[in-house]
CHARMM internal coordinates of N, CA and C (Angstrom, degrees):
IC EDIT
DIST 1 N 1 CA 1.5092
DIST 1 CA 1 C 1.5557
ANGL 1 N 1 CA 1 C 106.29
DIST 1 C 2 N 1.3605
ANGL 1 CA 1 C 2 N 115.56
DIHE 1 N 1 CA 1 C 2 N -47.89
DIST 2 N 2 CA 1.4904
ANGL 1 C 2 N 2 CA 118.02
DIHE 1 CA 1 C 2 N 2 CA -174.55
DIST 2 CA 2 C 1.5031
ANGL 2 N 2 CA 2 C 110.55
DIHE 1 C 2 N 2 CA 2 C -61.17
DIST 2 C 3 N 1.3305
ANGL 2 CA 2 C 3 N 113.23
DIHE 2 N 2 CA 2 C 3 N -41.84
DIST 3 N 3 CA 1.5362
ANGL 2 C 3 N 3 CA 115.13
DIHE 2 CA 2 C 3 N 3 CA 179.81
DIST 3 CA 3 C 1.5126
ANGL 3 N 3 CA 3 C 112.92
DIHE 2 C 3 N 3 CA 3 C -63.68
DIST 3 C 4 N 1.3707
ANGL 3 CA 3 C 4 N 117.08
DIHE 3 N 3 CA 3 C 4 N -39.33
DIST 4 N 4 CA 1.4564
ANGL 3 C 4 N 4 CA 116.88
DIHE 3 CA 3 C 4 N 4 CA 176.92
DIST 4 CA 4 C 1.4725
ANGL 4 N 4 CA 4 C 113.16
DIHE 3 C 4 N 4 CA 4 C -62.45
DIST 4 C 5 N 1.3514
ANGL 4 CA 4 C 5 N 116.02
DIHE 4 N 4 CA 4 C 5 N -39.15
DIST 5 N 5 CA 1.4640
ANGL 4 C 5 N 5 CA 119.77
DIHE 4 CA 4 C 5 N 5 CA 176.74
DIST 5 CA 5 C 1.5277
ANGL 5 N 5 CA 5 C 111.74
DIHE 4 C 5 N 5 CA 5 C -63.07
DIST 5 C 6 N 1.3423
ANGL 5 CA 5 C 6 N 116.20
DIHE 5 N 5 CA 5 C 6 N -45.05
DIST 6 N 6 CA 1.4353
ANGL 5 C 6 N 6 CA 119.45
DIHE 5 CA 5 C 6 N 6 CA 177.38
DIST 6 CA 6 C 1.5062
ANGL 6 N 6 CA 6 C 113.72
DIHE 5 C 6 N 6 CA 6 C -60.08
DIST 6 C 7 N 1.3948
ANGL 6 CA 6 C 7 N 116.30
DIHE 6 N 6 CA 6 C 7 N -38.35
DIST 7 N 7 CA 1.4438
ANGL 6 C 7 N 7 CA 120.85
DIHE 6 CA 6 C 7 N 7 CA 179.04
DIST 7 CA 7 C 1.4779
ANGL 7 N 7 CA 7 C 108.61
DIHE 6 C 7 N 7 CA 7 C -64.23
DIST 7 C 8 N 1.2962
ANGL 7 CA 7 C 8 N 121.11
DIHE 7 N 7 CA 7 C 8 N -40.31
DIST 8 N 8 CA 1.4699
ANGL 7 C 8 N 8 CA 126.65
DIHE 7 CA 7 C 8 N 8 CA 179.08
DIST 8 CA 8 C 1.5186
ANGL 8 N 8 CA 8 C 112.32
DIHE 7 C 8 N 8 CA 8 C -66.42
DIST 8 C 9 N 1.3432
ANGL 8 CA 8 C 9 N 118.33
DIHE 8 N 8 CA 8 C 9 N -37.47
DIST 9 N 9 CA 1.4347
ANGL 8 C 9 N 9 CA 120.13
DIHE 8 CA 8 C 9 N 9 CA -168.82
DIST 9 CA 9 C 1.5503
ANGL 9 N 9 CA 9 C 110.24
DIHE 8 C 9 N 9 CA 9 C -92.17
DIST 9 C 10 N 1.2728
ANGL 9 CA 9 C 10 N 117.94
DIHE 9 N 9 CA 9 C 10 N -23.07
DIST 10 N 10 CA 1.4880
ANGL 9 C 10 N 10 CA 120.93
DIHE 9 CA 9 C 10 N 10 CA -175.66
DIST 10 CA 10 C 1.5330
ANGL 10 N 10 CA 10 C 111.43
DIHE 9 C 10 N 10 CA 10 C -58.28
DIST 10 C 11 N 1.3330
ANGL 10 CA 10 C 11 N 120.52
DIHE 10 N 10 CA 10 C 11 N -48.59
DIST 11 N 11 CA 1.5105
ANGL 10 C 11 N 11 CA 117.34
DIHE 10 CA 10 C 11 N 11 CA 174.81
DIST 11 CA 11 C 1.4844
ANGL 11 N 11 CA 11 C 115.44
DIHE 10 C 11 N 11 CA 11 C -54.92
DIST 11 C 12 N 1.3384
ANGL 11 CA 11 C 12 N 117.57
DIHE 11 N 11 CA 11 C 12 N -34.87
DIST 12 N 12 CA 1.4761
ANGL 11 C 12 N 12 CA 119.91
DIHE 11 CA 11 C 12 N 12 CA 178.86
DIST 12 CA 12 C 1.4883
ANGL 12 N 12 CA 12 C 111.80
DIHE 11 C 12 N 12 CA 12 C -67.72
DIST 12 C 13 N 1.2661
ANGL 12 CA 12 C 13 N 118.48
DIHE 12 N 12 CA 12 C 13 N -38.40
DIST 13 N 13 CA 1.4447
ANGL 12 C 13 N 13 CA 123.77
DIHE 12 CA 12 C 13 N 13 CA 179.16
DIST 13 CA 13 C 1.5231
ANGL 13 N 13 CA 13 C 109.72
DIHE 12 C 13 N 13 CA 13 C -68.63
DIST 13 C 14 N 1.2687
ANGL 13 CA 13 C 14 N 117.97
DIHE 13 N 13 CA 13 C 14 N -43.69
DIST 14 N 14 CA 1.4605
ANGL 13 C 14 N 14 CA 125.66
DIHE 13 CA 13 C 14 N 14 CA 176.19
DIST 14 CA 14 C 1.4972
ANGL 14 N 14 CA 14 C 108.24
DIHE 13 C 14 N 14 CA 14 C -57.63
DIST 14 C 15 N 1.3184
ANGL 14 CA 14 C 15 N 119.50
DIHE 14 N 14 CA 14 C 15 N -50.30
DIST 15 N 15 CA 1.4702
ANGL 14 C 15 N 15 CA 124.23
DIHE 14 CA 14 C 15 N 15 CA -174.71
DIST 15 CA 15 C 1.5871
ANGL 15 N 15 CA 15 C 106.95
DIHE 14 C 15 N 15 CA 15 C -65.91
DIST 15 C 16 N 1.3141
ANGL 15 CA 15 C 16 N 118.25
DIHE 15 N 15 CA 15 C 16 N -38.20
DIST 16 N 16 CA 1.4214
ANGL 15 C 16 N 16 CA 122.63
DIHE 15 CA 15 C 16 N 16 CA -177.09
DIST 16 CA 16 C 1.5795
ANGL 16 N 16 CA 16 C 107.65
DIHE 15 C 16 N 16 CA 16 C -65.34
DIST 16 C 17 N 1.3154
ANGL 16 CA 16 C 17 N 116.71
DIHE 16 N 16 CA 16 C 17 N -43.06
DIST 17 N 17 CA 1.4655
ANGL 16 C 17 N 17 CA 121.54
DIHE 16 CA 16 C 17 N 17 CA -179.55
DIST 17 CA 17 C 1.5264
ANGL 17 N 17 CA 17 C 110.71
DIHE 16 C 17 N 17 CA 17 C -66.03
DIST 17 C 18 N 1.3394
ANGL 17 CA 17 C 18 N 115.19
DIHE 17 N 17 CA 17 C 18 N -43.83
DIST 18 N 18 CA 1.4913
ANGL 17 C 18 N 18 CA 119.15
DIHE 17 CA 17 C 18 N 18 CA 177.25
DIST 18 CA 18 C 1.6232
ANGL 18 N 18 CA 18 C 109.30
DIHE 17 C 18 N 18 CA 18 C -57.80
DIST 18 C 19 N 1.3472
ANGL 18 CA 18 C 19 N 111.80
DIHE 18 N 18 CA 18 C 19 N -43.70
DIST 19 N 19 CA 1.5093
ANGL 18 C 19 N 19 CA 114.42
DIHE 18 CA 18 C 19 N 19 CA -179.66
DIST 19 CA 19 C 1.5253
ANGL 19 N 19 CA 19 C 111.26
DIHE 18 C 19 N 19 CA 19 C -65.34
DIST 19 C 20 N 1.2627
ANGL 19 CA 19 C 20 N 118.24
DIHE 19 N 19 CA 19 C 20 N -39.62
DIST 20 N 20 CA 1.4915
ANGL 19 C 20 N 20 CA 119.55
DIHE 19 CA 19 C 20 N 20 CA 175.42
DIST 20 CA 20 C 1.4552
ANGL 20 N 20 CA 20 C 112.58
DIHE 19 C 20 N 20 CA 20 C -60.65
DIST 20 C 21 N 1.3282
ANGL 20 CA 20 C 21 N 118.89
DIHE 20 N 20 CA 20 C 21 N -33.04
DIST 21 N 21 CA 1.4421
ANGL 20 C 21 N 21 CA 122.57
DIHE 20 CA 20 C 21 N 21 CA -177.58
DIST 21 CA 21 C 1.5902
ANGL 21 N 21 CA 21 C 112.04
DIHE 20 C 21 N 21 CA 21 C -89.32
DIST 21 C 22 N 1.3239
ANGL 21 CA 21 C 22 N 114.37
DIHE 21 N 21 CA 21 C 22 N 3.81
DIST 22 N 22 CA 1.4601
ANGL 21 C 22 N 22 CA 121.94
DIHE 21 CA 21 C 22 N 22 CA 178.05
DIST 22 CA 22 C 1.4642
ANGL 22 N 22 CA 22 C 117.62
DIHE 21 C 22 N 22 CA 22 C 70.67
DIST 22 C 23 N 1.3951
ANGL 22 CA 22 C 23 N 114.39
DIHE 22 N 22 CA 22 C 23 N 29.53
DIST 23 N 23 CA 1.4474
ANGL 22 C 23 N 23 CA 121.84
DIHE 22 CA 22 C 23 N 23 CA -177.35
DIST 23 CA 23 C 1.5334
ANGL 23 N 23 CA 23 C 111.41
DIHE 22 C 23 N 23 CA 23 C -94.78
DIST 23 C 24 N 1.2791
ANGL 23 CA 23 C 24 N 121.37
DIHE 23 N 23 CA 23 C 24 N -20.66
DIST 24 N 24 CA 1.4874
ANGL 23 C 24 N 24 CA 127.16
DIHE 23 CA 23 C 24 N 24 CA 176.49
DIST 24 CA 24 C 1.4560
ANGL 24 N 24 CA 24 C 110.51
DIHE 23 C 24 N 24 CA 24 C -128.46
DIST 24 C 25 N 1.3472
ANGL 24 CA 24 C 25 N 116.23
DIHE 24 N 24 CA 24 C 25 N 154.33
DIST 25 N 25 CA 1.4970
ANGL 24 C 25 N 25 CA 122.12
DIHE 24 CA 24 C 25 N 25 CA 178.72
DIST 25 CA 25 C 1.5177
ANGL 25 N 25 CA 25 C 107.01
DIHE 24 C 25 N 25 CA 25 C -83.83
DIST 25 C 26 N 1.3444
ANGL 25 CA 25 C 26 N 116.38
DIHE 25 N 25 CA 25 C 26 N 178.53
DIST 26 N 26 CA 1.4738
ANGL 25 C 26 N 26 CA 121.09
DIHE 25 CA 25 C 26 N 26 CA -172.51
DIST 26 CA 26 C 1.5208
ANGL 26 N 26 CA 26 C 115.07
DIHE 25 C 26 N 26 CA 26 C -61.93
DIST 26 C 27 N 1.3073
ANGL 26 CA 26 C 27 N 117.72
DIHE 26 N 26 CA 26 C 27 N -21.18
DIST 27 N 27 CA 1.5476
ANGL 26 C 27 N 27 CA 116.62
DIHE 26 CA 26 C 27 N 27 CA 177.25
DIST 27 CA 27 C 1.5113
ANGL 27 N 27 CA 27 C 111.67
DIHE 26 C 27 N 27 CA 27 C -79.22
DIST 27 C 28 N 1.3006
ANGL 27 CA 27 C 28 N 118.54
DIHE 27 N 27 CA 27 C 28 N -6.06
DIST 28 N 28 CA 1.4728
ANGL 27 C 28 N 28 CA 123.63
DIHE 27 CA 27 C 28 N 28 CA 176.73
DIST 28 CA 28 C 1.5197
ANGL 28 N 28 CA 28 C 114.10
DIHE 27 C 28 N 28 CA 28 C 64.73
DIST 28 C 29 N 1.3924
ANGL 28 CA 28 C 29 N 116.13
DIHE 28 N 28 CA 28 C 29 N 13.43
DIST 29 N 29 CA 1.4857
ANGL 28 C 29 N 29 CA 118.31
DIHE 28 CA 28 C 29 N 29 CA -177.88
DIST 29 CA 29 C 1.5126
ANGL 29 N 29 CA 29 C 109.07
DIHE 28 C 29 N 29 CA 29 C -118.06
DIST 29 C 30 N 1.2949
ANGL 29 CA 29 C 30 N 119.30
DIHE 29 N 29 CA 29 C 30 N -22.50
DIST 30 N 30 CA 1.4756
ANGL 29 C 30 N 30 CA 123.39
DIHE 29 CA 29 C 30 N 30 CA -172.88
DIST 30 CA 30 C 1.4854
ANGL 30 N 30 CA 30 C 109.92
DIHE 29 C 30 N 30 CA 30 C -113.37
DIST 30 C 31 N 1.3066
ANGL 30 CA 30 C 31 N 121.80
DIHE 30 N 30 CA 30 C 31 N 130.51
DIST 31 N 31 CA 1.4866
ANGL 30 C 31 N 31 CA 124.02
DIHE 30 CA 30 C 31 N 31 CA -179.58
DIST 31 CA 31 C 1.5161
ANGL 31 N 31 CA 31 C 108.40
DIHE 30 C 31 N 31 CA 31 C -76.75
DIST 31 C 32 N 1.3574
ANGL 31 CA 31 C 32 N 115.26
DIHE 31 N 31 CA 31 C 32 N 154.01
DIST 32 N 32 CA 1.4376
ANGL 31 C 32 N 32 CA 121.04
DIHE 31 CA 31 C 32 N 32 CA 171.19
DIST 32 CA 32 C 1.5842
ANGL 32 N 32 CA 32 C 103.71
DIHE 31 C 32 N 32 CA 32 C -79.34
DIST 32 C 33 N 1.2959
ANGL 32 CA 32 C 33 N 112.96
DIHE 32 N 32 CA 32 C 33 N 179.73
DIST 33 N 33 CA 1.4586
ANGL 32 C 33 N 33 CA 117.52
DIHE 32 CA 32 C 33 N 33 CA 179.40
DIST 33 CA 33 C 1.5661
ANGL 33 N 33 CA 33 C 110.72
DIHE 32 C 33 N 33 CA 33 C -61.81
DIST 33 C 34 N 1.3402
ANGL 33 CA 33 C 34 N 118.02
DIHE 33 N 33 CA 33 C 34 N -41.28
DIST 34 N 34 CA 1.4494
ANGL 33 C 34 N 34 CA 120.10
DIHE 33 CA 33 C 34 N 34 CA 179.46
DIST 34 CA 34 C 1.5095
ANGL 34 N 34 CA 34 C 109.69
DIHE 33 C 34 N 34 CA 34 C -70.15
DIST 34 C 35 N 1.3274
ANGL 34 CA 34 C 35 N 116.83
DIHE 34 N 34 CA 34 C 35 N -36.13
DIST 35 N 35 CA 1.4529
ANGL 34 C 35 N 35 CA 120.93
DIHE 34 CA 34 C 35 N 35 CA 178.95
DIST 35 CA 35 C 1.5395
ANGL 35 N 35 CA 35 C 110.90
DIHE 34 C 35 N 35 CA 35 C -64.57
DIST 35 C 36 N 1.3418
ANGL 35 CA 35 C 36 N 116.11
DIHE 35 N 35 CA 35 C 36 N -43.39
DIST 36 N 36 CA 1.4347
ANGL 35 C 36 N 36 CA 121.31
DIHE 35 CA 35 C 36 N 36 CA 176.65
DIST 36 CA 36 C 1.5264
ANGL 36 N 36 CA 36 C 114.64
DIHE 35 C 36 N 36 CA 36 C -62.18
DIST 36 C 37 N 1.3960
ANGL 36 CA 36 C 37 N 113.82
DIHE 36 N 36 CA 36 C 37 N -35.99
DIST 37 N 37 CA 1.4386
ANGL 36 C 37 N 37 CA 118.62
DIHE 36 CA 36 C 37 N 37 CA 177.22
DIST 37 CA 37 C 1.5503
ANGL 37 N 37 CA 37 C 111.27
DIHE 36 C 37 N 37 CA 37 C -66.46
DIST 37 C 38 N 1.3381
ANGL 37 CA 37 C 38 N 114.15
DIHE 37 N 37 CA 37 C 38 N -39.77
DIST 38 N 38 CA 1.4591
ANGL 37 C 38 N 38 CA 119.62
DIHE 37 CA 37 C 38 N 38 CA -179.92
DIST 38 CA 38 C 1.5594
ANGL 38 N 38 CA 38 C 111.23
DIHE 37 C 38 N 38 CA 38 C -66.10
DIST 38 C 39 N 1.3242
ANGL 38 CA 38 C 39 N 115.40
DIHE 38 N 38 CA 38 C 39 N -40.93
DIST 39 N 39 CA 1.5323
ANGL 38 C 39 N 39 CA 120.10
DIHE 38 CA 38 C 39 N 39 CA 175.94
DIST 39 CA 39 C 1.5332
ANGL 39 N 39 CA 39 C 110.82
DIHE 38 C 39 N 39 CA 39 C -64.56
DIST 39 C 40 N 1.3000
ANGL 39 CA 39 C 40 N 119.26
DIHE 39 N 39 CA 39 C 40 N -43.36
DIST 40 N 40 CA 1.3892
ANGL 39 C 40 N 40 CA 123.33
DIHE 39 CA 39 C 40 N 40 CA 179.06
DIST 40 CA 40 C 1.5092
ANGL 40 N 40 CA 40 C 111.60
DIHE 39 C 40 N 40 CA 40 C -64.42
DIST 40 C 41 N 1.3476
ANGL 40 CA 40 C 41 N 118.79
DIHE 40 N 40 CA 40 C 41 N -42.10
DIST 41 N 41 CA 1.4482
ANGL 40 C 41 N 41 CA 120.58
DIHE 40 CA 40 C 41 N 41 CA 179.86
DIST 41 CA 41 C 1.5462
ANGL 41 N 41 CA 41 C 110.08
DIHE 40 C 41 N 41 CA 41 C -66.79
DIST 41 C 42 N 1.3241
ANGL 41 CA 41 C 42 N 120.13
DIHE 41 N 41 CA 41 C 42 N -36.00
DIST 42 N 42 CA 1.4300
ANGL 41 C 42 N 42 CA 123.98
DIHE 41 CA 41 C 42 N 42 CA 178.95
DIST 42 CA 42 C 1.5801
ANGL 42 N 42 CA 42 C 109.35
DIHE 41 C 42 N 42 CA 42 C -69.59
DIST 42 C 43 N 1.3314
ANGL 42 CA 42 C 43 N 116.05
DIHE 42 N 42 CA 42 C 43 N -42.02
DIST 43 N 43 CA 1.4181
ANGL 42 C 43 N 43 CA 120.48
DIHE 42 CA 42 C 43 N 43 CA 178.02
DIST 43 CA 43 C 1.5331
ANGL 43 N 43 CA 43 C 111.72
DIHE 42 C 43 N 43 CA 43 C -62.55
DIST 43 C 44 N 1.3446
ANGL 43 CA 43 C 44 N 114.49
DIHE 43 N 43 CA 43 C 44 N -46.07
DIST 44 N 44 CA 1.4804
ANGL 43 C 44 N 44 CA 119.07
DIHE 43 CA 43 C 44 N 44 CA 178.45
DIST 44 CA 44 C 1.5421
ANGL 44 N 44 CA 44 C 112.10
DIHE 43 C 44 N 44 CA 44 C -61.18
DIST 44 C 45 N 1.3077
ANGL 44 CA 44 C 45 N 117.52
DIHE 44 N 44 CA 44 C 45 N -42.17
DIST 45 N 45 CA 1.4035
ANGL 44 C 45 N 45 CA 123.12
DIHE 44 CA 44 C 45 N 45 CA -179.93
DIST 45 CA 45 C 1.5223
ANGL 45 N 45 CA 45 C 112.31
DIHE 44 C 45 N 45 CA 45 C -64.39
DIST 45 C 46 N 1.3175
ANGL 45 CA 45 C 46 N 115.58
DIHE 45 N 45 CA 45 C 46 N -38.56
DIST 46 N 46 CA 1.4128
ANGL 45 C 46 N 46 CA 122.87
DIHE 45 CA 45 C 46 N 46 CA 176.22
DIST 46 CA 46 C 1.5211
ANGL 46 N 46 CA 46 C 113.74
DIHE 45 C 46 N 46 CA 46 C -66.63
DIST 46 C 47 N 1.3499
ANGL 46 CA 46 C 47 N 115.01
DIHE 46 N 46 CA 46 C 47 N -41.14
DIST 47 N 47 CA 1.4310
ANGL 46 C 47 N 47 CA 116.32
DIHE 46 CA 46 C 47 N 47 CA -175.77
DIST 47 CA 47 C 1.5230
ANGL 47 N 47 CA 47 C 113.72
DIHE 46 C 47 N 47 CA 47 C -82.77
DIST 47 C 48 N 1.3798
ANGL 47 CA 47 C 48 N 118.06
DIHE 47 N 47 CA 47 C 48 N -32.92
DIST 48 N 48 CA 1.4406
ANGL 47 C 48 N 48 CA 123.48
DIHE 47 CA 47 C 48 N 48 CA -178.10
DIST 48 CA 48 C 1.5583
ANGL 48 N 48 CA 48 C 109.70
DIHE 47 C 48 N 48 CA 48 C -89.67
DIST 48 C 49 N 1.3133
ANGL 48 CA 48 C 49 N 115.12
DIHE 48 N 48 CA 48 C 49 N -26.79
DIST 49 N 49 CA 1.4790
ANGL 48 C 49 N 49 CA 121.90
DIHE 48 CA 48 C 49 N 49 CA -176.95
DIST 49 CA 49 C 1.5344
ANGL 49 N 49 CA 49 C 115.31
DIHE 48 C 49 N 49 CA 49 C 83.48
DIST 49 C 50 N 1.2952
ANGL 49 CA 49 C 50 N 117.02
DIHE 49 N 49 CA 49 C 50 N 31.87
DIST 50 N 50 CA 1.4120
ANGL 49 C 50 N 50 CA 119.63
DIHE 49 CA 49 C 50 N 50 CA 178.82
DIST 50 CA 50 C 1.5199
ANGL 50 N 50 CA 50 C 113.39
DIHE 49 C 50 N 50 CA 50 C -109.66
END
COOR INIT
IC SEED 1 N 1 CA 1 C
IC BUILD
């Protein structure tokens, strides 16, 4: 039961932290410009291996 609750609450905690850092807008679904740049850099690094 505790694990199921943790799995449900973890995305909320992550979204809240991203919002506090200014990486997502108030709807918690769309990244800001800096958040989009961070996502793009991570995706590029994962695909290219740098």
